[in-house]
C-alpha positions as CSV (number, residue, x, y, z in Angstrom):
1,X,2.9,35.2,-12.7
2,X,5.3,37.6,-11.0
3,X,4.1,40.1,-8.4
4,X,4.1,43.7,-9.6
5,X,3.7,45.4,-6.3
6,X,0.4,46.9,-7.4
7,X,-3.0,46.0,-6.2
8,X,-5.3,44.0,-8.5
9,X,-7.5,47.1,-9.1
10,X,-4.5,48.9,-10.5
11,X,-3.6,46.3,-13.1
12,X,-4.2,47.1,-16.7
13,X,-6.2,44.6,-18.7
14,X,-5.7,44.9,-22.4
15,X,-8.9,45.4,-24.4
16,X,-9.4,42.8,-27.0
17,X,-11.7,43.2,-29.9
18,X,-13.9,40.4,-31.2
19,X,-11.8,40.5,-34.4
20,X,-8.7,39.8,-32.4
21,X,-10.4,37.0,-30.5
22,X,-11.5,35.4,-33.8
23,X,-7.9,35.7,-35.2
24,X,-6.6,34.0,-32.1
25,X,-9.1,31.1,-32.0
26,X,-7.3,28.4,-30.0
27,X,-6.5,25.0,-31.2
28,X,-4.4,22.9,-28.9
29,X,-3.7,19.3,-28.0
30,X,-4.4,18.1,-24.5
31,X,-3.1,15.1,-22.6
32,X,-0.2,14.2,-25.0
33,X,-2.3,14.1,-28.1
34,X,-5.1,12.0,-26.7
35,X,-7.7,14.7,-27.2
36,X,-8.1,17.7,-29.5
37,X,-10.0,20.7,-28.4
38,X,-11.2,23.4,-30.8
39,X,-12.8,26.7,-30.1
40,X,-15.5,28.2,-32.3
41,X,-17.3,31.6,-32.0
42,X,-21.0,31.2,-32.9
43,X,-23.2,34.3,-33.5
44,X,-24.1,35.6,-36.9
45,X,-22.1,32.7,-38.3
46,X,-19.3,30.4,-37.3
47,X,-15.8,31.6,-36.9
48,X,-13.8,29.9,-38.0
49,X,-16.2,28.4,-40.6
50,X,-13.8,25.6,-41.3
51,X,-12.1,23.8,-38.5
52,X,-9.4,21.2,-39.0
53,X,-8.9,18.1,-36.8
54,X,-6.7,15.0,-36.8
55,X,-8.1,11.6,-37.5
56,X,-8.7,9.0,-34.8
57,X,-8.3,11.5,-32.0
58,X,-11.2,12.2,-29.6
59,X,-12.5,15.7,-30.5
60,X,-14.2,18.3,-28.4
61,X,-15.5,21.5,-29.9
62,X,-16.3,24.5,-27.6
63,X,-18.9,26.7,-29.1
64,X,-19.1,30.2,-27.7
65,X,-22.6,31.4,-28.5
66,X,-22.7,35.2,-28.8
67,X,-26.1,36.8,-28.2
68,X,-29.5,35.2,-28.0
69,X,-30.5,34.9,-31.7
70,X,-33.0,32.0,-31.7
71,X,-31.4,30.7,-34.9
72,X,-28.2,30.0,-33.0
73,X,-29.9,27.9,-30.2
74,X,-28.5,24.7,-31.6
75,X,-25.7,23.3,-33.6
76,X,-26.2,20.1,-35.7
77,X,-23.8,17.6,-37.1
78,X,-26.0,15.8,-39.5
79,X,-23.4,13.2,-40.5
80,X,-23.1,12.1,-36.9
81,X,-26.8,12.4,-35.9
82,X,-25.8,15.0,-33.3
83,X,-27.8,18.0,-32.2
84,X,-26.5,20.1,-29.3
85,X,-28.3,23.0,-27.5
86,X,-26.2,26.2,-27.0
87,X,-26.6,28.6,-24.1
88,X,-26.6,32.3,-24.9
89,X,-23.4,34.2,-24.1
90,X,-21.8,31.0,-22.8
91,X,-19.4,28.2,-23.9
92,X,-20.9,24.8,-24.6
93,X,-18.6,21.8,-25.2
94,X,-19.7,19.3,-27.8
95,X,-18.1,15.9,-27.7
96,X,-17.5,14.6,-31.3
97,X,-15.3,11.5,-30.6
98,X,-12.7,10.2,-33.0
99,X,-13.5,10.6,-36.7
100,X,-12.2,9.2,-40.0
101,X,-10.7,11.6,-42.5
102,X,-13.4,13.6,-44.4
103,X,-15.4,16.8,-44.6
104,X,-18.3,17.0,-42.2
105,X,-21.0,19.7,-42.1
106,X,-22.1,21.5,-39.0
107,X,-25.0,23.9,-39.1
108,X,-28.0,25.6,-37.4
109,X,-30.9,23.3,-38.0
110,X,-33.4,26.2,-38.6
111,X,-31.0,28.5,-40.5
112,X,-29.5,27.0,-43.7
113,X,-27.1,29.9,-44.1
114,X,-25.3,29.1,-40.9
115,X,-23.0,26.4,-42.1
116,X,-19.5,25.4,-41.1
117,X,-17.2,22.5,-41.9
118,X,-15.2,20.1,-39.8
119,X,-12.3,18.8,-41.9
120,X,-10.6,15.7,-40.5
121,X,-7.3,15.5,-42.4
122,X,-5.6,12.2,-43.2
123,X,-2.6,11.2,-41.1
124,X,0.7,12.3,-42.6
């Protein structure tokens, strides 16, 4: 980043709404396609509620738990037998590992309305 000649306290930091953060949920490939990292906001529901991954690539999903609603303390991937605790107002990375193409549910174990889907698409 280029120096601006201003002190850090004079820098302007743009305000970003939660809606903008949701719209700019990051999906990127790391280490030359050897790992896929997905970001999910988790509060009143999941956003995005449907996340797409590539088959056979190790997968890490970073859940950003917003607030301290007890219903959002955990995320469960029933098809994988995986239950992860989520810290309030923090980012928790859940390691999924490589998966075959298919549609897999993730949810809050005590709140049936909080459901999302991991969709592993077939290779082109």
